[in-house]
C-alpha positions as CSV (number, residue, x, y, z in Angstrom):
1,M,60.8,52.6,22.3
2,W,58.3,55.5,22.0
3,L,58.9,58.9,22.6
4,Y,56.7,61.9,23.7
5,R,58.0,65.3,23.9
6,N,61.7,63.8,24.0
7,K,60.9,61.1,27.1
8,E,60.7,57.7,26.6
9,V,57.4,55.8,27.3
10,S,58.2,51.8,27.3
11,R,55.5,51.3,30.3
12,L,51.7,51.9,30.8
13,S,52.3,54.1,33.6
14,D,54.5,56.7,31.3
15,I,51.3,57.0,29.1
16,P,48.4,59.3,31.4
17,K,45.7,58.0,33.2
18,G,42.2,57.6,30.9
19,T,44.6,57.3,27.6
20,A,42.7,55.2,25.2
21,G,45.5,55.3,22.3
22,F,47.6,57.7,20.7
23,V,48.8,58.8,17.3
24,Y,52.0,58.3,16.5
25,M,55.1,59.1,13.4
26,I,57.1,56.5,12.5
27,I,60.3,58.4,10.8
28,N,63.2,56.4,8.5
29,K,65.7,59.0,9.0
30,E,67.9,57.1,6.2
31,T,65.6,58.3,3.8
32,G,63.0,60.5,5.2
33,E,60.6,58.4,5.2
34,W,57.5,58.9,7.0
35,Y,54.0,57.3,8.5
36,V,51.4,58.5,10.8
37,G,48.9,56.2,12.3
38,K,47.2,55.1,15.5
39,K,47.3,53.3,17.9
40,S,45.0,51.9,20.8
41,L,46.3,50.3,24.3
42,Y,43.2,48.0,25.2
43,S,41.9,45.2,22.9
44,F,38.1,44.5,23.6
45,R,36.9,41.1,23.2
46,T,33.4,39.5,24.0
47,M,33.7,36.4,24.5
48,P,30.7,33.5,25.1
49,P,29.1,33.4,28.4
50,L,30.5,30.9,31.2
51,K,28.8,27.7,31.5
52,G,25.5,28.2,33.2
53,M,25.2,31.7,32.5
54,K,23.4,33.9,30.0
55,R,25.3,36.8,29.4
56,K,28.2,37.4,27.0
57,R,31.4,38.2,29.2
58,K,33.4,41.5,27.9
59,V,37.3,40.5,28.0
60,V,39.9,44.3,28.1
61,K,43.5,43.4,27.4
62,E,46.3,45.5,27.1
63,S,47.5,45.7,23.4
64,D,50.6,45.3,21.9
65,W,51.5,49.1,22.1
66,L,55.3,48.4,23.3
67,N,56.2,46.9,20.1
68,Y,53.9,48.1,17.7
69,S,55.9,49.1,14.3
70,S,52.6,49.9,11.8
71,S,50.2,48.1,9.7
72,N,52.0,49.4,7.1
73,K,54.1,46.4,5.0
74,L,57.1,48.7,4.2
75,V,57.2,50.6,7.6
76,K,57.5,46.9,9.0
77,K,60.6,46.2,7.4
78,W,62.4,49.1,8.4
79,I,65.0,48.0,10.9
80,S,65.0,50.9,14.0
81,P,62.7,53.5,13.0
82,Y,62.2,56.9,15.1
83,R,59.0,56.2,16.8
84,E,57.2,59.0,18.7
85,I,53.8,59.5,20.2
86,L,52.3,63.1,18.8
87,E,48.9,62.9,20.7
88,Y,47.8,60.7,23.4
89,C,43.7,60.6,23.3
90,T,40.5,59.7,25.9
91,T,38.5,57.8,23.1
92,K,38.8,55.9,19.6
93,K,36.8,59.1,17.6
94,Q,39.3,61.2,19.5
95,L,42.0,58.7,18.1
96,T,40.3,58.1,14.5
97,Y,40.1,62.1,14.2
98,R,43.4,63.1,15.3
99,E,44.8,60.3,12.9
100,V,43.5,62.4,10.3
101,E,44.0,65.4,11.2
102,A,47.3,65.1,11.4
103,I,48.2,63.0,8.0
104,V,45.5,65.9,6.5
105,C,48.0,69.1,8.3
106,M,51.4,67.6,7.3
107,Q,50.1,67.2,3.6
108,G,50.2,63.3,3.6
109,L,48.6,62.3,0.8
110,E,51.0,65.1,-1.3
111,D,54.2,64.7,-0.3
112,P,55.5,61.4,-1.8
113,K,57.8,60.4,1.0
114,C,55.1,59.9,2.8
115,L,53.5,56.4,3.5
116,N,50.1,56.4,4.4
117,E,48.5,55.5,1.3
118,N,44.7,56.2,2.2
119,V,42.4,58.3,5.0
120,L,39.8,56.7,6.1
121,G,40.1,54.3,3.0
122,K,37.8,57.4,1.5
123,F,40.5,59.8,0.0
124,F,44.0,58.5,-1.7
125,P,46.1,60.3,-3.2
126,K,45.5,60.0,-6.6
127,D,42.7,62.1,-6.3
128,L,44.2,65.2,-5.6
129,E,45.8,65.0,-8.7
130,K,44.3,67.4,-11.6
């Protein structure tokens, strides 16, 4: 179950139209550990052309956002974490920016309870050590 502003989000119709994905925060209430990530609502695949056709097909499919836990291995092992949607985004680029913004504003790389190991694969907690 996802929460957005204390309201349950359990189906696609609960999400505003035009949304490409959302930035989320998952919290382990027992340990206080947390993780910020992003999730796209749709997956896009390019398929080979149909027999007798020349153009490749593009297929859009709803992602597994409802049951998604995280890409982080430790977070996946949590039994019943608190899952909150921080913000809806309309483009993939905005989605990436808002995820980075949330991690930086919450000082995720400096907080030992934050499980985000890097930002964009460029900034790591060890980079901030003096």
